[in-house]
C-alpha positions as CSV (number, residue, x, y, z in Angstrom):
1,M,0.0,0.0,0.0
2,K,2.8,2.4,0.9
3,R,4.6,1.4,-2.3
4,L,1.5,2.2,-4.4
5,L,1.1,5.6,-2.7
6,A,4.7,6.4,-3.4
7,I,4.3,5.5,-7.1
8,V,1.1,7.7,-7.3
9,L,2.8,10.6,-5.6
10,C,5.9,10.3,-7.9
11,C,3.7,10.3,-11.0
12,A,1.8,13.3,-9.8
13,L,5.0,15.1,-9.1
14,C,6.4,14.3,-12.5
15,A,3.2,15.5,-14.2
16,A,3.3,18.7,-12.2
17,M,6.9,19.3,-13.3
18,L,6.1,18.7,-16.9
19,C,3.1,21.1,-16.9
20,C,5.1,23.8,-15.2
21,G,8.0,23.3,-17.6
22,K,5.7,23.7,-20.7
23,K,4.3,27.0,-19.4
24,K,7.8,28.4,-18.8
25,K,8.9,27.4,-22.3
26,E,5.8,28.9,-24.0
27,E,6.1,32.3,-22.3
28,P,9.2,33.6,-24.0
29,K,7.7,32.7,-27.4
30,Q,4.7,34.9,-26.7
31,E,6.7,37.8,-25.4
32,G,9.3,37.5,-28.2
33,A,6.8,37.7,-31.0
34,P,7.9,40.3,-33.5
35,A,5.9,43.6,-33.4
36,L,4.5,44.7,-36.7
37,G,6.0,47.8,-38.2
38,S,4.1,50.7,-39.7
39,I,3.2,50.8,-43.4
40,V,6.2,53.0,-44.1
41,E,8.6,50.9,-42.1
42,I,7.5,47.7,-43.9
43,I,7.8,49.4,-47.3
44,S,11.2,51.0,-46.4
45,G,12.5,47.7,-45.1
46,D,11.6,45.6,-48.2
47,G,13.8,45.8,-51.3
48,R,10.9,45.4,-53.6
49,Y,9.6,49.0,-52.9
50,T,12.7,51.2,-53.2
51,T,11.1,53.6,-55.6
52,L,7.9,53.8,-53.5
53,A,9.9,54.4,-50.3
54,T,11.8,57.3,-52.0
55,A,8.6,58.7,-53.4
56,I,6.9,58.6,-49.9
57,D,9.9,60.6,-48.5
58,A,9.9,63.1,-51.3
59,A,6.2,63.7,-51.0
60,G,6.4,64.3,-47.3
61,L,4.1,61.3,-46.4
62,A,6.5,59.3,-44.2
63,E,5.3,60.7,-40.9
64,T,1.7,60.2,-41.9
65,L,2.3,56.5,-42.8
66,K,4.1,56.0,-39.5
67,G,1.0,57.4,-37.7
68,E,-1.8,55.6,-36.1
69,G,-4.0,55.0,-39.1
70,P,-5.5,52.6,-40.0
71,F,-4.7,52.9,-43.7
72,T,-5.0,50.6,-46.7
73,M,-2.0,51.1,-49.0
74,F,-2.1,49.9,-52.6
75,A,1.7,49.6,-53.0
76,P,3.3,49.5,-56.4
77,I,6.5,47.5,-56.5
78,D,9.6,48.7,-58.3
79,S,8.6,46.9,-61.6
80,A,5.4,49.0,-61.6
81,F,7.3,52.2,-61.7
82,A,9.5,50.7,-64.4
83,K,6.4,50.4,-66.6
84,M,5.9,54.2,-66.6
85,P,7.4,56.2,-69.5
86,P,11.1,56.6,-69.2
87,G,12.1,59.4,-66.9
88,T,8.6,59.7,-65.3
89,P,9.4,58.5,-61.8
90,E,12.5,60.7,-61.7
91,S,10.6,63.8,-62.9
92,L,7.9,63.1,-60.3
93,L,10.5,63.3,-57.5
94,Q,11.1,66.9,-58.6
95,E,7.3,67.7,-58.3
96,P,6.4,66.9,-54.7
97,A,2.8,68.2,-54.9
98,T,2.0,66.0,-58.0
99,L,3.8,63.1,-56.4
100,K,1.8,63.5,-53.2
101,N,-1.5,63.5,-55.1
102,I,-0.5,60.3,-56.9
103,L,0.5,58.6,-53.6
104,L,-2.7,59.8,-51.8
105,Y,-4.6,58.1,-54.6
106,H,-2.9,54.8,-53.4
107,L,-4.1,55.3,-49.8
108,V,-7.5,54.5,-48.3
109,P,-8.5,55.4,-44.8
110,G,-9.4,52.3,-42.8
111,K,-8.2,48.8,-43.1
112,L,-9.6,47.0,-46.1
113,M,-8.6,43.3,-46.3
114,A,-8.8,41.4,-49.6
115,A,-12.2,39.9,-48.6
116,D,-13.5,43.5,-48.2
117,L,-12.2,44.6,-51.6
118,G,-14.3,42.0,-53.3
119,K,-17.5,43.5,-51.8
120,I,-17.1,47.1,-52.9
121,P,-17.1,48.8,-56.4
122,A,-14.8,51.6,-55.3
123,A,-12.9,53.0,-52.3
124,A,-12.5,56.6,-51.3
125,T,-8.9,57.5,-51.3
126,L,-7.1,60.1,-49.1
127,L,-6.9,62.2,-52.3
128,G,-10.7,62.5,-52.0
129,V,-11.3,60.7,-55.3
130,P,-12.6,57.1,-55.4
131,V,-10.5,54.4,-57.0
132,P,-12.5,51.7,-58.8
133,I,-12.3,48.1,-57.5
134,M,-13.3,45.1,-59.6
135,T,-13.1,41.4,-58.9
136,M,-12.4,39.5,-62.1
137,P,-13.2,35.9,-62.9
138,G,-10.9,33.6,-61.0
139,G,-10.8,35.9,-58.0
140,K,-8.2,38.4,-59.3
141,V,-8.7,41.8,-57.8
142,M,-8.2,45.0,-59.9
143,I,-7.6,48.4,-58.3
144,G,-8.1,50.8,-61.2
145,D,-6.1,49.2,-63.9
146,A,-3.6,47.6,-61.5
147,T,-3.7,44.0,-60.4
148,V,-3.3,43.0,-56.7
149,V,-0.4,40.6,-56.8
150,I,0.0,40.1,-53.1
151,A,-2.8,40.9,-50.7
152,D,-3.2,41.4,-46.9
153,I,0.3,42.2,-45.8
154,P,-0.4,43.2,-42.1
155,A,1.1,46.4,-40.7
156,R,0.7,48.0,-37.2
157,N,-1.4,50.8,-38.7
158,G,-3.2,49.0,-41.5
159,V,-2.7,46.7,-44.4
160,I,-0.7,46.7,-47.6
161,H,-1.8,45.2,-51.0
162,V,0.9,45.0,-53.6
163,I,-0.1,46.1,-57.1
164,D,1.7,45.8,-60.4
165,K,1.0,49.3,-61.8
166,V,1.2,52.8,-60.5
167,L,-2.3,54.3,-60.2
168,L,-2.8,57.7,-61.7
169,P,-5.6,59.9,-60.4
170,P,-8.1,61.3,-62.9
171,E,-6.7,64.3,-64.8
172,K,-8.9,66.9,-63.1
173,T,-7.6,65.9,-59.7
174,A,-4.0,65.4,-60.7
175,E,-3.7,69.1,-61.8
């Protein structure tokens, strides 16, 4: 009887030690989870957006995109800027007001995930002009005439959707 009691106590002690050990091992993983950066921090830290990062700085929008938000950013990758006529990205860097309008046309107040984009025909941009949104057969999402190539990149202050073309606001607004 004493021997059986000793075995039961030993098993209970081992089980308690295993449970405590697991909790201690899990805590650092939860505390060490990487914090999400802001939209501008993510764009600046990713080599696919060097032109966009430069444009954000030149247009004076870096502080805004580090702010609280939330924002939805339709972010053209470098190859999208390369599709523009030769010299266009460079000349826009010399025209901060025009560049700012173009970038504001890529920003929507609020956090619109890909599932949300499929439910609306347009989104009001920070420029004050709506950008059309279409879901194509096969589920491809178009923002204006750009295709979303990567969706739902989370940021501390919103979400980023990567697009394959630079969006240009309607002529009346761009002027």
